[in-house]
ChimeraX commands (.cxc) that place a marker at each C-alpha (Angstrom):
marker #1 position 14.49,-3.57,-3.00 radius 0.5
marker #1 position 12.83,-1.46,0.03 radius 0.5
marker #1 position 10.54,1.55,-0.23 radius 0.5
marker #1 position 9.13,3.36,2.64 radius 0.5
marker #1 position 6.14,5.98,1.84 radius 0.5
marker #1 position 5.03,8.49,4.46 radius 0.5
marker #1 position 2.10,10.98,4.25 radius 0.5
marker #1 position 0.99,10.74,0.51 radius 0.5
marker #1 position -2.19,10.69,-1.40 radius 0.5
marker #1 position -3.41,7.34,-2.86 radius 0.5
marker #1 position -3.01,8.62,-6.63 radius 0.5
marker #1 position 0.64,9.16,-5.93 radius 0.5
marker #1 position 1.14,5.79,-4.20 radius 0.5
marker #1 position -0.29,4.05,-7.21 radius 0.5
marker #1 position 1.86,6.05,-9.68 radius 0.5
marker #1 position 4.83,5.22,-7.74 radius 0.5
marker #1 position 3.98,1.33,-7.38 radius 0.5
marker #1 position 3.03,1.04,-11.03 radius 0.5
marker #1 position 6.61,1.82,-11.82 radius 0.5
marker #1 position 7.96,-0.63,-9.23 radius 0.5
marker #1 position 7.13,-3.90,-10.74 radius 0.5
marker #1 position 9.75,-5.94,-8.50 radius 0.5
marker #1 position 9.19,-4.29,-5.29 radius 0.5
marker #1 position 9.32,-7.02,-2.58 radius 0.5
marker #1 position 8.95,-4.89,0.70 radius 0.5
marker #1 position 6.62,-1.94,1.13 radius 0.5
marker #1 position 5.95,0.11,4.62 radius 0.5
marker #1 position 2.87,2.18,3.43 radius 0.5
marker #1 position 1.56,5.30,5.63 radius 0.5
marker #1 position -0.84,7.35,3.58 radius 0.5
marker #1 position -3.82,9.79,3.85 radius 0.5
marker #1 position -6.78,8.73,1.99 radius 0.5
marker #1 position -9.60,11.41,1.10 radius 0.5
marker #1 position -12.22,9.02,0.30 radius 0.5
marker #1 position -12.44,5.12,-0.29 radius 0.5
marker #1 position -9.63,5.33,-2.76 radius 0.5
marker #1 position -8.33,1.83,-4.22 radius 0.5
marker #1 position -4.61,1.25,-3.63 radius 0.5
marker #1 position -3.15,-1.39,-6.20 radius 0.5
marker #1 position -0.64,-3.56,-4.64 radius 0.5
marker #1 position 2.19,-5.09,-6.90 radius 0.5
marker #1 position 2.19,-8.92,-7.26 radius 0.5
marker #1 position 5.71,-9.08,-6.33 radius 0.5
marker #1 position 5.53,-8.09,-2.83 radius 0.5
marker #1 position 6.53,-10.35,-0.14 radius 0.5
marker #1 position 6.05,-7.98,2.92 radius 0.5
marker #1 position 3.50,-5.27,3.23 radius 0.5
marker #1 position 2.77,-2.86,6.22 radius 0.5
marker #1 position -0.15,-0.67,5.76 radius 0.5
marker #1 position -1.12,2.42,7.85 radius 0.5
marker #1 position -4.24,4.40,6.92 radius 0.5
marker #1 position -4.44,7.90,8.25 radius 0.5
marker #1 position -8.06,8.96,8.42 radius 0.5
marker #1 position -11.33,7.88,9.72 radius 0.5
marker #1 position -13.02,6.23,6.68 radius 0.5
marker #1 position -10.48,3.98,5.33 radius 0.5
marker #1 position -9.28,2.83,1.99 radius 0.5
marker #1 position -9.83,-0.12,-0.50 radius 0.5
marker #1 position -6.58,-2.44,-1.01 radius 0.5
marker #1 position -6.37,-4.49,-3.96 radius 0.5
marker #1 position -4.42,-7.63,-3.06 radius 0.5
marker #1 position -3.27,-10.08,-5.77 radius 0.5
marker #1 position 0.17,-10.97,-4.00 radius 0.5
marker #1 position 0.63,-14.66,-4.34 radius 0.5
marker #1 position 4.09,-14.77,-2.71 radius 0.5
marker #1 position 3.28,-12.44,0.44 radius 0.5
marker #1 position 4.83,-13.66,3.67 radius 0.5
marker #1 position 4.17,-10.92,5.82 radius 0.5
marker #1 position 1.02,-8.43,6.10 radius 0.5
marker #1 position 0.44,-5.85,9.00 radius 0.5
marker #1 position -2.74,-3.62,8.43 radius 0.5
marker #1 position -3.56,-0.94,11.07 radius 0.5
marker #1 position -6.05,1.94,11.36 radius 0.5
marker #1 position -8.00,0.95,8.35 radius 0.5
marker #1 position -11.85,0.86,8.45 radius 0.5
marker link #1:1,2 radius 0.2
marker link #1:2,3 radius 0.2
marker link #1:3,4 radius 0.2
marker link #1:4,5 radius 0.2
marker link #1:5,6 radius 0.2
marker link #1:6,7 radius 0.2
marker link #1:7,8 radius 0.2
marker link #1:8,9 radius 0.2
marker link #1:9,10 radius 0.2
marker link #1:10,11 radius 0.2
marker link #1:11,12 radius 0.2
marker link #1:12,13 radius 0.2
marker link #1:13,14 radius 0.2
marker link #1:14,15 radius 0.2
marker link #1:15,16 radius 0.2
marker link #1:16,17 radius 0.2
marker link #1:17,18 radius 0.2
marker link #1:18,19 radius 0.2
marker link #1:19,20 radius 0.2
marker link #1:20,21 radius 0.2
marker link #1:21,22 radius 0.2
marker link #1:22,23 radius 0.2
marker link #1:23,24 radius 0.2
marker link #1:24,25 radius 0.2
marker link #1:25,26 radius 0.2
marker link #1:26,27 radius 0.2
marker link #1:27,28 radius 0.2
marker link #1:28,29 radius 0.2
marker link #1:29,30 radius 0.2
marker link #1:30,31 radius 0.2
marker link #1:31,32 radius 0.2
marker link #1:32,33 radius 0.2
marker link #1:33,34 radius 0.2
marker link #1:34,35 radius 0.2
marker link #1:35,36 radius 0.2
marker link #1:36,37 radius 0.2
marker link #1:37,38 radius 0.2
marker link #1:38,39 radius 0.2
marker link #1:39,40 radius 0.2
marker link #1:40,41 radius 0.2
marker link #1:41,42 radius 0.2
marker link #1:42,43 radius 0.2
marker link #1:43,44 radius 0.2
marker link #1:44,45 radius 0.2
marker link #1:45,46 radius 0.2
marker link #1:46,47 radius 0.2
marker link #1:47,48 radius 0.2
marker link #1:48,49 radius 0.2
marker link #1:49,50 radius 0.2
marker link #1:50,51 radius 0.2
marker link #1:51,52 radius 0.2
marker link #1:52,53 radius 0.2
marker link #1:53,54 radius 0.2
marker link #1:54,55 radius 0.2
marker link #1:55,56 radius 0.2
marker link #1:56,57 radius 0.2
marker link #1:57,58 radius 0.2
marker link #1:58,59 radius 0.2
marker link #1:59,60 radius 0.2
marker link #1:60,61 radius 0.2
marker link #1:61,62 radius 0.2
marker link #1:62,63 radius 0.2
marker link #1:63,64 radius 0.2
marker link #1:64,65 radius 0.2
marker link #1:65,66 radius 0.2
marker link #1:66,67 radius 0.2
marker link #1:67,68 radius 0.2
marker link #1:68,69 radius 0.2
marker link #1:69,70 radius 0.2
marker link #1:70,71 radius 0.2
marker link #1:71,72 radius 0.2
marker link #1:72,73 radius 0.2
marker link #1:73,74 radius 0.2
marker link #1:74,75 radius 0.2
view
């Protein structure tokens, strides 16, 4: 399963990801208005994250099968 998310806020991202327990690939580009916590599902094998702000976000990663990680524009 592949999901690509662009220009959404963190609460919407968390709501979507909580309903996708078997997602394996996620290309996530989002705007954070504060240091919101993004909860990443443990089933992920590939994660690309692009934060669109100047203050970053908090990523909670518990992904034992993660094979690829690319994080950009995060403080």
